[in-house]
C-alpha positions as CSV (number, residue, x, y, z in Angstrom):
1,M,-5.6,8.8,63.7
2,S,-6.5,5.4,64.2
3,E,-4.1,2.1,63.5
4,L,-7.0,1.1,61.4
5,G,-7.6,4.7,59.8
6,R,-3.6,4.1,59.2
7,I,-3.9,1.4,57.6
8,N,-7.1,2.0,54.9
9,D,-5.3,5.1,54.0
10,L,-2.2,2.9,53.3
11,E,-4.4,0.8,51.4
12,E,-6.2,3.1,49.5
13,Q,-2.7,5.0,48.5
14,F,-1.4,1.5,47.7
15,F,-4.7,0.5,45.5
16,L,-4.9,4.2,43.6
17,K,-1.1,3.6,42.5
18,E,-1.7,-0.1,41.5
19,N,-4.5,1.9,39.6
20,L,-2.6,4.5,37.6
21,Q,-0.3,1.8,36.9
22,L,-2.8,-0.2,35.6
23,K,-4.2,2.8,33.8
24,E,-1.0,3.4,32.0
25,K,-0.2,-0.1,31.0
26,Y,-3.8,0.1,29.5
27,R,-3.0,2.9,27.8
28,A,0.2,2.0,25.8
29,M,-1.4,-0.9,25.2
30,Q,-3.9,1.1,23.4
31,Q,-1.2,3.2,22.0
32,L,1.1,0.1,20.8
33,K,-2.3,-1.2,18.7
34,E,-3.0,2.1,17.4
35,T,0.5,2.0,16.5
36,K,0.5,-1.1,14.7
37,E,-2.5,0.0,12.8
38,A,-1.4,3.1,11.4
39,L,1.7,1.5,10.4
40,A,-0.2,-1.6,8.7
41,A,-2.6,1.0,6.8
42,A,0.4,3.0,5.9
43,S,2.3,0.0,4.3
44,G,0.4,-3.1,3.6
45,I,2.7,-4.9,6.0
46,V,0.1,-7.2,8.3
47,D,2.5,-10.2,9.9
48,D,2.4,-8.5,13.5
49,L,6.1,-9.5,14.6
50,V,7.3,-7.3,11.6
51,L,5.1,-4.6,12.9
52,E,6.1,-4.8,16.8
53,K,9.8,-4.7,15.4
54,L,8.7,-1.4,13.5
55,V,7.1,0.6,16.8
56,A,10.0,-1.0,19.0
57,L,12.5,1.1,16.2
58,E,10.2,3.8,16.9
59,I,9.3,3.5,12.9
60,R,5.8,6.0,12.3
61,P,3.7,5.3,9.5
62,E,5.1,8.6,8.1
63,T,8.6,7.1,7.8
64,I,7.2,3.6,6.2
65,T,5.9,4.9,3.8
66,S,9.1,4.7,1.7
67,I,9.5,1.2,2.4
68,S,6.4,0.3,0.7
69,L,6.4,2.7,-2.8
70,V,10.0,2.7,-3.2
71,P,10.0,-1.0,-4.7
72,L,6.7,-0.7,-6.6
73,I,8.0,2.9,-8.2
74,E,11.4,0.7,-9.1
75,I,9.9,-2.0,-10.4
76,A,7.2,0.1,-13.1
77,W,10.4,2.0,-14.3
78,A,12.8,-1.0,-14.5
79,D,11.9,-0.9,-18.5
80,G,11.8,2.0,-18.7
81,T,8.2,2.8,-19.2
82,V,5.7,2.7,-16.7
83,D,2.6,0.7,-18.4
84,Q,-1.2,1.7,-17.4
85,K,-1.5,-2.3,-15.6
86,E,1.9,-1.3,-13.8
87,K,0.4,1.4,-12.4
88,E,-3.3,0.3,-11.9
89,A,-1.5,-2.6,-10.3
90,I,0.6,-0.2,-7.7
91,L,-2.7,2.4,-7.2
92,S,-4.6,-0.6,-6.6
93,A,-1.8,-1.4,-4.1
94,I,-2.4,1.8,-1.9
95,G,-6.0,1.3,-2.3
96,K,-5.3,-0.5,1.1
97,F,-3.4,2.1,2.5
98,G,-7.0,4.2,2.7
99,W,-5.3,7.1,0.9
100,T,-7.3,9.2,-1.0
101,K,-6.6,11.3,-4.6
102,D,-6.1,14.2,-2.1
103,S,-3.7,13.0,0.3
104,V,0.2,13.7,0.2
105,N,1.6,10.2,-0.4
106,Y,-1.2,9.8,-3.8
107,E,0.1,13.0,-4.7
108,L,3.9,11.9,-4.4
109,L,3.2,8.8,-6.4
110,N,1.6,9.8,-8.8
111,Q,4.7,12.1,-9.5
112,W,7.3,8.8,-9.6
113,L,4.3,7.2,-11.6
114,T,4.6,10.4,-14.7
115,K,8.4,11.1,-13.9
116,K,11.1,8.4,-12.6
117,P,12.8,9.7,-9.4
118,A,16.6,10.2,-9.2
119,A,18.3,7.4,-8.4
120,A,19.2,8.5,-4.9
121,L,15.9,7.4,-4.3
122,L,17.0,3.3,-4.5
123,T,20.1,4.1,-2.7
124,A,18.2,6.0,0.1
125,W,15.8,2.8,0.5
126,K,18.7,0.1,0.1
127,H,20.4,1.8,3.2
128,Y,16.6,2.5,5.5
129,V,16.3,-1.1,4.5
130,E,19.7,-2.6,5.7
131,A,19.9,-0.3,8.4
132,L,16.4,-2.1,9.5
133,C,17.7,-5.4,8.6
134,H,20.6,-5.1,11.3
135,K,18.4,-4.0,14.2
136,M,15.6,-7.2,13.3
137,A,15.9,-10.7,14.0
138,D,16.0,-13.0,11.0
139,E,12.6,-13.8,11.1
140,E,11.7,-10.4,11.1
141,V,13.7,-9.2,8.3
142,A,11.8,-12.7,6.2
143,N,8.6,-11.5,7.1
144,L,9.4,-7.6,6.0
145,K,10.8,-9.3,2.6
146,K,7.9,-11.3,2.1
147,E,5.9,-9.0,2.4
148,I,7.5,-6.4,0.1
149,M,8.4,-8.9,-2.9
150,E,5.0,-10.2,-2.8
151,H,4.3,-6.5,-3.8
152,V,6.8,-5.6,-6.0
153,T,6.2,-9.0,-7.9
154,V,2.5,-8.6,-8.7
155,V,3.4,-5.2,-10.5
156,A,6.1,-6.7,-12.2
157,E,3.7,-9.1,-13.8
158,A,0.6,-6.6,-14.1
159,A,2.2,-5.6,-17.8
160,G,3.5,-8.9,-19.1
161,G,3.1,-11.9,-20.7
162,F,-0.1,-13.3,-22.7
163,L,-3.5,-10.3,-21.7
164,G,-1.0,-9.1,-19.1
165,F,-0.7,-12.3,-17.5
166,G,2.8,-14.4,-16.2
167,K,6.0,-12.5,-18.3
168,I,8.5,-10.1,-15.8
169,S,10.8,-8.6,-18.4
170,A,14.4,-9.4,-17.7
171,E,15.0,-5.9,-16.4
172,E,12.2,-5.8,-13.9
173,R,14.0,-9.2,-12.9
174,S,16.8,-7.8,-12.5
175,M,15.1,-5.5,-10.5
176,I,13.6,-8.3,-8.2
177,T,17.1,-9.3,-7.5
178,Q,18.5,-5.8,-6.9
179,L,15.7,-5.5,-4.0
180,E,15.8,-9.3,-2.5
181,N,19.8,-9.1,-2.5
182,T,18.7,-5.5,-0.3
183,F,17.5,-7.8,2.5
184,C,21.0,-8.7,4.5
185,K,19.8,-11.8,6.5
Protein backbone atom coordinates (compact mmCIF):
# COMPACT_ATOMS: atom_id res chain seq x y z
CA MET A 1 0.00 0.00 0.00
CA SER A 2 1.34 3.40 -0.91
CA GLU A 3 2.06 6.17 1.57
CA LEU A 4 -0.91 8.13 0.20
CA GLY A 5 -3.17 5.10 0.65
CA ARG A 6 -2.13 4.74 4.29
CA ILE A 7 -2.75 8.42 4.93
CA ASN A 8 -6.24 8.10 3.40
CA ASP A 9 -6.92 5.04 5.55
CA LEU A 10 -5.78 6.92 8.66
CA GLU A 11 -7.97 9.89 7.75
CA GLU A 12 -10.96 7.63 7.19
CA GLN A 13 -10.38 5.90 10.52
CA PHE A 14 -9.99 9.25 12.27
CA PHE A 15 -13.17 10.68 10.78
CA LEU A 16 -15.06 7.44 11.39
CA LYS A 17 -14.04 7.64 15.06
CA GLU A 18 -14.95 11.35 15.18
CA ASN A 19 -18.35 10.66 13.59
CA LEU A 20 -19.05 7.89 16.08
CA GLN A 21 -18.15 10.22 18.95
CA LEU A 22 -20.39 12.95 17.53
CA LYS A 23 -23.23 10.48 17.11
CA GLU A 24 -22.78 9.34 20.72
CA LYS A 25 -22.81 12.94 21.96
CA TYR A 26 -25.97 13.58 19.95
CA ARG A 27 -27.64 10.48 21.42
CA ALA A 28 -26.66 11.57 24.93
CA MET A 29 -28.08 15.07 24.33
CA GLN A 30 -31.31 13.57 22.98
CA GLN A 31 -31.58 11.27 25.99
CA LEU A 32 -31.00 14.21 28.36
CA LYS A 33 -33.68 16.21 26.58
CA GLU A 34 -36.15 13.31 26.68
CA THR A 35 -35.45 12.63 30.36
CA LYS A 36 -35.91 16.31 31.24
CA GLU A 37 -39.18 16.38 29.31
CA ALA A 38 -40.36 13.22 31.08
CA LEU A 39 -39.40 14.68 34.48
CA ALA A 40 -41.21 17.92 33.65
CA ALA A 41 -44.30 15.98 32.59
CA ALA A 42 -44.21 13.78 35.70
CA SER A 43 -43.65 16.59 38.18
CA GLY A 44 -44.92 19.82 36.73
CA ILE A 45 -41.44 21.29 37.36
CA VAL A 46 -40.39 23.50 34.47
CA ASP A 47 -37.19 25.12 35.75
CA ASP A 48 -34.36 23.93 33.50
CA LEU A 49 -31.68 24.11 36.24
CA VAL A 50 -33.73 21.93 38.57
CA LEU A 51 -34.51 19.44 35.81
CA GLU A 52 -30.86 19.17 34.77
CA LYS A 53 -29.81 18.61 38.38
CA LEU A 54 -32.46 15.91 38.83
CA VAL A 55 -31.19 14.18 35.68
CA ALA A 56 -27.60 14.44 36.94
CA LEU A 57 -28.70 12.88 40.23
CA GLU A 58 -30.32 10.07 38.21
CA ILE A 59 -33.80 10.90 39.46
CA ARG A 60 -36.29 9.13 37.21
CA PRO A 61 -39.77 10.34 36.24
CA GLU A 62 -41.26 7.48 38.28
CA THR A 63 -39.43 8.69 41.40
CA ILE A 64 -40.24 12.36 40.97
CA THR A 65 -43.92 11.57 41.37
CA SER A 66 -43.42 11.53 45.14
CA ILE A 67 -41.99 15.04 45.06
CA SER A 68 -44.95 16.41 43.19
CA LEU A 69 -47.77 14.55 44.95
CA VAL A 70 -46.95 14.30 48.65
CA PRO A 71 -47.09 18.05 49.41
CA LEU A 72 -50.40 18.34 47.54
CA ILE A 73 -51.89 15.42 49.45
CA GLU A 74 -50.61 16.70 52.79
CA ILE A 75 -51.99 20.20 52.28
CA ALA A 76 -55.35 18.79 51.22
CA TRP A 77 -55.56 16.66 54.37
CA ALA A 78 -54.13 19.36 56.69
CA ASP A 79 -57.52 20.26 58.18
CA GLY A 80 -58.63 16.62 58.47
CA THR A 81 -60.74 16.35 55.30
CA VAL A 82 -60.25 16.78 51.58
CA ASP A 83 -62.69 19.34 50.22
CA GLN A 84 -64.07 18.79 46.72
CA LYS A 85 -62.44 22.03 45.56
CA GLU A 86 -59.08 20.86 46.91
CA LYS A 87 -59.51 17.57 45.09
CA GLU A 88 -60.35 19.42 41.87
CA ALA A 89 -57.28 21.67 42.28
CA ILE A 90 -55.03 18.64 42.70
CA LEU A 91 -56.59 16.80 39.77
CA SER A 92 -56.18 19.95 37.69
CA ALA A 93 -52.52 20.20 38.68
CA ILE A 94 -51.79 16.59 37.76
CA GLY A 95 -53.67 16.99 34.50
CA LYS A 96 -50.55 18.86 33.37
CA PHE A 97 -48.55 15.70 33.99
CA GLY A 98 -50.45 13.81 31.29
CA TRP A 99 -51.89 11.21 33.63
CA THR A 100 -55.10 9.53 32.58
CA LYS A 101 -57.79 8.14 34.85
CA ASP A 102 -56.66 4.60 34.07
CA SER A 103 -53.00 5.18 35.03
CA VAL A 104 -51.44 3.73 38.17
CA ASN A 105 -50.36 7.19 39.36
CA TYR A 106 -53.87 8.55 39.02
CA GLU A 107 -55.30 5.58 40.93
CA LEU A 108 -52.75 6.00 43.73
CA LEU A 109 -53.56 9.70 43.96
CA ASN A 110 -57.27 8.93 44.07
CA GLN A 111 -56.69 6.50 46.95
CA TRP A 112 -54.71 9.13 48.85
CA LEU A 113 -57.50 11.65 48.31
CA THR A 114 -60.07 9.16 49.61
CA LYS A 115 -58.12 7.87 52.62
CA LYS A 116 -55.40 9.89 54.32
CA PRO A 117 -52.00 8.25 53.86
CA ALA A 118 -49.93 7.28 56.89
CA ALA A 119 -47.65 9.92 58.43
CA ALA A 120 -44.72 7.84 57.20
CA LEU A 121 -45.38 9.14 53.67
CA LEU A 122 -44.67 12.74 54.70
CA THR A 123 -41.62 11.63 56.67
CA ALA A 124 -40.27 9.74 53.64
CA TRP A 125 -40.90 12.79 51.42
CA LYS A 126 -39.03 15.03 53.86
CA HIS A 127 -36.03 12.69 53.92
CA TYR A 128 -36.04 12.52 50.14
CA VAL A 129 -36.14 16.31 49.73
CA GLU A 130 -33.47 16.82 52.38
CA ALA A 131 -31.19 14.37 50.55
CA LEU A 132 -31.82 16.21 47.27
CA CYS A 133 -31.10 19.56 48.91
CA HIS A 134 -27.67 18.43 50.02
CA LYS A 135 -26.81 17.54 46.43
CA MET A 136 -28.20 20.68 44.81
CA ALA A 137 -26.93 24.26 44.64
CA ASP A 138 -28.81 26.94 46.59
CA GLU A 139 -30.41 28.31 43.41
CA GLU A 140 -31.61 24.85 42.37
CA VAL A 141 -33.12 24.23 45.82
CA ALA A 142 -34.84 27.63 45.73
CA ASN A 143 -36.31 26.88 42.31
CA LEU A 144 -37.51 23.43 43.34
CA LYS A 145 -39.08 24.85 46.49
CA LYS A 146 -40.79 27.61 44.50
CA GLU A 147 -42.25 25.14 42.00
CA ILE A 148 -43.62 22.82 44.69
CA MET A 149 -44.91 25.56 46.99
CA GLU A 150 -46.82 27.25 44.16
CA HIS A 151 -48.84 24.05 43.66
CA VAL A 152 -49.32 23.69 47.42
CA THR A 153 -50.65 27.25 47.71
CA VAL A 154 -53.17 26.73 44.90
CA VAL A 155 -54.56 23.67 46.69
CA ALA A 156 -54.58 25.42 50.09
CA GLU A 157 -56.51 28.37 48.69
CA ALA A 158 -58.99 26.20 46.78
CA ALA A 159 -61.40 25.53 49.65
CA GLY A 160 -61.05 28.67 51.73
CA GLY A 161 -62.60 32.10 51.94
CA PHE A 162 -65.50 33.62 50.10
CA LEU A 163 -66.54 31.47 47.11
CA GLY A 164 -63.43 29.37 47.64
CA PHE A 165 -60.88 32.18 47.28
CA GLY A 166 -58.35 33.63 49.64
CA LYS A 167 -58.53 31.97 53.06
CA ILE A 168 -56.05 29.39 54.22
CA SER A 169 -56.86 27.59 57.47
CA ALA A 170 -54.49 27.56 60.45
CA GLU A 171 -53.85 23.84 59.87
CA GLU A 172 -52.98 24.50 56.23
CA ARG A 173 -50.66 27.37 57.20
CA SER A 174 -48.93 25.05 59.64
CA MET A 175 -48.50 22.40 56.93
CA ILE A 176 -47.20 25.01 54.47
CA THR A 177 -44.57 26.06 57.05
CA GLN A 178 -43.64 22.43 57.64
CA LEU A 179 -43.25 21.78 53.90
CA GLU A 180 -41.24 24.98 53.37
CA ASN A 181 -38.91 24.15 56.26
CA THR A 182 -38.06 20.82 54.64
CA PHE A 183 -36.01 22.65 52.04
CA CYS A 184 -32.73 23.00 53.90
CA LYS A 185 -31.02 25.83 51.98
